[in-house]
Structure formats: C-alpha cells, structure tokens
N, C-alpha and C positions, 0 to 999 in steps of 0.2 A: 217980552211976550210975542211981539210981532215976528222976531227972529225964530222963535220956537215954532210958530204956525207955519212960517215959510219952510223951515226944515222938514216939518211933518208933511207939508204939501209936496216937497221935493221927493221925500221917501216914498209917498204914495204913488207919485208919478213914475218913479223908478221901478217900484214893484209892479205897477200896472203894465209897464213896458216889458218887464221880465216875464210876467205871467203870459202876456200875449206871445212872446217869443217861445216860451215853453209849450204853449198850446199849438202854435204853428209847427214847431219841431215835432210834436207828438203826432200831428196830422200827417206830416211828411213821412214819419216812420211807419204809421199805420198804412199809408198808401203804398209804401215800399213793400211791407209785409204782404199786403193784398196782391200786389203785382207779383211778388215772389211765388205766391201760390200757383200762379199760372206759368211763370217763366223760369224760375230757378230750377235746374234739372238735376243737379249732381249732389252726391254726398259730400258736402263741404267739409274740408279737412278741419279737424279740431286744432286749436292752437298747438304749435309744436312744443315739445317738452323743453325746459331749460337745458342747456348743454350740460349734460352730466359727464363726469369722468368715466372712462371705460370700466374701471373697477366698480364704481357705484352702480352703473347701469347693469353690469353683469351680476352683481350681488342681488339687485332687485329682481332680476328675471330668474336666475338660477334658484333662488330661495323659494319662489312660488310656482315655477314651471312644473307642469304635469305632462309626462310623455308615456307612451307604452313601455312596458318592461324591456330593459336592455338598451334604451336610447338615452342620450344625454345631450345637453345644450350648452354652448359657450358663445361668447361674443367673438366674432371673426374680424370685423372691421367697423370703424365708426368715423364720424366727422363729415359725412356727405350730406348734401341738402336734398331731402326727399327722394332717396333712391327707389327705383321702381323695378324695371325688368332687367333680367340677367342673361348674358351669353358667356360661353367659355371659349377661350382661344386654344390653339394647338399646344401652347406652352403653359397651359393651366392658369393663365391670368383670367380674371373675370372682367367683362365689360358691363357696365351698369348705367342705365339711363336714369334721368332724374326728372322730377316735375319742375321744370324751369328751363334752363338753357344749357346745362352741362351734360356730358357723358364722361363717366369715370372709368379708370383702369385700376383694378385691385389685384395686387400680387398674390401668389399662393400663401404668403405669410400675412396677408391682411393689410399691406401698405397701400394707401390710396393716393392716386394722382389724377389730375384732370387730363383726359384724352382729347376731348373737343369742347369748345365753348361757343357761346353766341348763337345757339340753335333755338328753334321755335317749338317749345314743348316736346323735346325728343322722348319717345316712349318705346315703340317696338324696335327690337334689335334682332338681327339675323346675320350670322357668319356663314357665307357660302363660298367655298373655294378661297380665292384671294380677296373677296369683296366683303366689306362690312356694310350691311343695309340698315338704315335708320329711318323710322317713320316719324316725321314731324307732324304737327297739326295740319299743315297745308300740303304736304307732299311726302313721297318716299324717295330717298336718294341713296346712292352708294358711293363708297370711297375705298380705295385699296388699303388693306391693313397688313403691316409687316410684324409678324409675331416675334421675330428675333430682336428687332429694334424697339418693339413695343410702341409703335406709333402708326398713325395714318399717313398715307403717302399719296401725293398727286392731288388732282382736282375733284371736287364733288360733281357727280353726274346724277341728274334727276331722272328717275325711272317711272314715276307715276306722279303727275301734277294734278292740280285742280281739286284737291280734297277740300270739302267745305270747312271753313274756319270762322264762321260767323257767330262764335260763342257757343255756350253749352258744353257738352262733354268734349274735352280736348285730346284725350288719349287715343292713340292709334296703335293697335296691337298687330304685329306682323309675324307670321310663321310660314314655314315651307311644309306643304302637305306631302303625304306618301306618293301622290300623283305627280309631283314635281312643280305644281302651281304654287304661287305665293298667295297666302290668304291674309286679308286685312279687315279688321272690324272698325267701324265708325259709329259712335254713339249718337243719341238724339241731340237736338239743339235745345230741348225744353224738357219740362217735367212730363207734360202730356199735351200733344198738339198734332195737327196734320203737317207733316214736313213738306217743305217746298223742294228741297234737294233730294233726289231719288237715292243718293248714296248714304243719306242719314239713316240711323237705326237699322243698319244692314251689315252684312258680310260680303266683301268683294273677293274676287280672285283675279290674278293677272300674271302675265309672263314678264319677268324683268328684261328679257331680250326684245320685248315688244312684238313678238311674232303673233300675238293675238290681242284683240281689244279687251280692256278690263270688263269683267262680267259681274253682275249682281248675283251672288250665290244664294243668299237667303235674306229675308226681310222680317220686319216686326220684332227686331231685337233691340230693346231700348238702350242697353249699354252692356254689351258682351265684351268685357275687357279681357277675360281669360278663356282660352279654348285649347284643346289638345285632342289627339287621336288615340283611341284605345289600341294598345300594342298587339292585341291578338286579332280583334275584329276589324281594325282600321276605321271604325265608326268615329265620327267627329262629335265631340261634346263641348258645349260652351256654358259658362255661368253668366246669368243675366241679372242686372240690378233693376228691380221693379220700381214703379213710380212712387212718389212721396205724397204726404198730406191726406192719406185715407185712414189714419189711425195707427196705433202701435203694431197691430197684428195683420194688416192687409196692405198691399198684396204680398204674397210670398215672393222672395227672390227665387230664381229658377235655375235648374240644370236642364238644358235642352240637348237632345240628340239632333244635331243640325244636319239637314239633308238639302240637296240642291233643289231650288225653286219652291221651297216651303216658306209659309208665313207663320210667324210665331206670336201673333196677337197684338203687340203694342201698336197704337195706343188704345185699341178698342176692347181688347180682352186681356185679363190677367189670370195667372195661375191656371186652374182647371176650367178655362173658358168662362170666367166670371166677367160680366159686362162692366166696362168702365162707367161710372155715374155721369160723366160729362159727354163722352163720345161713343159709348157703347151702343146707343140706340140707332146709330147711323151705319151700322155694319152688320151684314147678314152672312158673310162668307165664312168658310172653315178656317180655323186656326189650330196649329199643332199644340197639343197638351204637353206640359213639361214631363221629362223623364223622372224628375224628382223635385219636390218643393222644399225649399229651405224656410227657415224663419223669415219673417218680414224684416227688411232694413238691416240685415247683417252685412250687406255689401260684399258679395264674393268677387274678388278681383283676379283670381287665377285658379286654374285647375292643372294638375300635373299628374299624369299616369306614371307610376313607378316601374322602372325596368331593371334596376340593378340592386335590389334589396337582398340582404342576407337573411332577413326575417321572412319566412315563407308566407306568413299571414298578410304581409303588405305587398308582396309581389303582384304586379298588374292591377293593384288598386289605385285609386285617384286621391290625391290630397287637394283640398280646396282651402285657400286662404280667405278668411272672412275679415275684411278690413275693419268693420265695426259700424254701429249705427250712429247717427247724429240727430235724427228727428223722432226719437222715441222718448217717452217719459222715463224709461229706465234703459240703461245701456245693454246692448246685446251684440254678440260677435266677438271681435278682438281675439281670434283663435284660429287654429287650423283643424279641420276635420278630415277624416278618411271616409271615402265612399267605397262600398264593397258591392260588386256586381255579382249577384247570386245566380246559381244555375237555373232557378225558376223564373228568371227575368226581372226580379225585383232588385231594388237598390237599397242598401241599408247604410246608416251613418254611425260613425263612432268618433269620439273625441281623440285627436292626435296630440295637439299641443295647446295648452292653456297657460295663462300667466301674464299676458299682455294687459289684461284688465284685473286689477287688484283692489277688490272692494268697489269703490266708485272711482278709483284713480286709474287713468290710462297711462301706461308706460311705453306702449308700442302699438303699431297698427301694421300687421303683415300684409304684404302685397304679392310678391312673386315667390315661387318655390322652384328652385333649380336643383336637379339631381345630378351629381357627378358620377363618373363611371365606377368609383369605389363604393357607391351607395350612400355617401354622405350627402346631406342636404344643405343648401344655402337659402336662407330666408331673408328677403329684403323687408325693411321696416322704415316706411317713409315718415314716421312720427319722431322716432329717436335718431334718425339719420344713420342707422346701423345695418350691418349684415350679421345674421346669426348662423352658427354652424351646428348642425345636428348630426351626431354619429351614433351608429349602432355598436354597442360593446358586447352584446350577447349576455 
C-alpha cells in the first residue's frame, strides 16, 4: 500500500512539473506571437513542398492550370532551392538567384548547375555588358561573366556597400532604368514601425561607376520587390506588399506609379490614404494614392511589362506574380494576373495563370516573370523549386 501511495505521489509530482512546463511554454509562445505582431514583417514562406518528380509536378500543374486561349504551360527546370529572380545571357542561358546562398545557371534545355555559392541572400540580378551585378542583402557587387565558358571570371567588386541588413525584408531588387541609372529597392525592417535607417522602405538609384552618390528616389514603400517601366510611356510602376495583422481584407497590396521624391504612405497610410491604427495619427503630410489596389495579402512579388507577345491583347500589358497569402483565414493569390492600361487612364485586371492553388493545397508560389525575345515566358516558383515555361501557340 505504501508503495502504491509513493508511486501515486511521484506521478502527481511529475504531472505537476509537466503542467508547469506546458504553461511556461505556452506563455513563451504567446509572448512570441505578441512580439510578432509588432516585429515580424514579411510574408513567411509556407513549408516547401516535398520533392516531387518532374513528371508528377508537371501533371499536377498542367491538369489544373488555366491560361488565356492559345497559351500553354510546361515544366522547364526543377531541383533548385527557392529560385527567385531571372536574367538571360547572350547565349540564352538563364541566371537565377535563390533565397539562400546560391545563384544558378540554367541551360536553354533546362539543365541546372550552380554558378555561384556562399552568398548572402542573393536576389537582384542584372547583366550589363561584361558584368553580372548581384544584389545581396548587405551590398551590390559585380563580377565578370563569360557567356561562352558559362562561368564567372575574376574577383568580386563591391559597387554599393552599407545596405541595411538588420533583419526584416532581406530581398534587394536591382534593375537598370531607361535613364541609365541602376534602381534598387529595400524593404522595411518590420511590419509597421518608424525606420531608423533612411534606406529602409525605399527605392534608391545609383551609378555603378560611382560618378554620383546614391540617391533616395522614393519612400514609403513597405516592400516593393517588383518594379518595371512601361514600354511606351517609360513610367515606373512597382508592386508593394502591405502590412499584416489588420484582418483578411485590409490593407490592399498596391500597384504604385513611382516618381522621384514622392512618398507612398507606409507606415502611416495604407491603400487610398487610410490611416494606420497605430501610427496614422502622427502623420499629416501628403501620401501618393496607389494606381491600383489589389486584394489584401496576395503578396505581389514581380511586375513585368510584355514587349514581345504574339497575342495583341497582351502586348504592352503587365503581368503580376502574386506569391500568395500566409496570414488570412482563407488562402488568396498563388496566381499571375494581367493588368491592362486603358485609354481612359484606368487599369483593369484579368486572370492570366491559375493552378498553383488547387483547392486548399498549394503546389507552387510564383515569384518572377521573365519574357524572352520569342515571347515565351519563364516563371520562377520558389515553393516547388521549379521554373515554368509558358508559350503562345495561337
């Protein structure tokens, strides 16, 4: 009997300690979630899909994909870790950055090899004459690229140092504008806050030859990963990811027509100048209104104006890759839409590609859209680790 009582007492003691541990862990988790409300800024990637065979992945997508009449989709390359932005060489290879440490080289037949490794969140890519420019989280550098040998040559040369790398949005998108300047976007360090670094939540421009100091081109852009110039008007448009934790349907993600020395609202205003509930009361100045409001939390990560399409309906229109939501009660995005710039100045939206979201199951998350000179499109998908090819067959 004494032994039974002792065992019972021991079990109660163990349970009490376990209960105390569970309560403590719950408190820590609750504290983390509360802290996250204020500090976690980004659309956290959903768990990556299990490595599927190319045949299985293609069947899943092709079976459900919806495209405009005359277009078809196929799997172009796979086996990469979180492929992001795309550039094309003079020999039609593709250079592809990744969310991690590698830059890949993909042959015209879809064969993948590693071009560079050991980098710090390489994202933005730009081929300009003999130079390959890469935007890491903390800097922009260049290195010579030999398209015949299909390799980089020589030493790395830093052309823009001192980018803020204290957490938050880590992607740096780099493009060359019609004016010859290089443009670079840097996202916010937080969900909603007052930034300490003046380059955060902004677009910069600079000269790679260092003949001019880097300039802040536009501000109030929480996370403008994708931007491009209209092929007719040369106006600059960027897609911006709105803040989180204000419900399923607010604030809208934005398309902004970005102009020099303009302020686009974050963190004080969202969408059509709606005040932020935490910081909106401390701001009285003007903010630019979006050119177009998307659904909330669809996470637009790229915009590409089409210049080589055989379908006249899509020539000079823009495609926007919607990476997909993570903090909504129901999923939204996971698709590519087309934006049509109408003669009356309005912008209308149509679906271009769906199929990455099949019911409640995510099989892909589109990031970049690259248009080749023959009009075919390459879509990077950082969820399945693949590149998709879209062709117009008429």
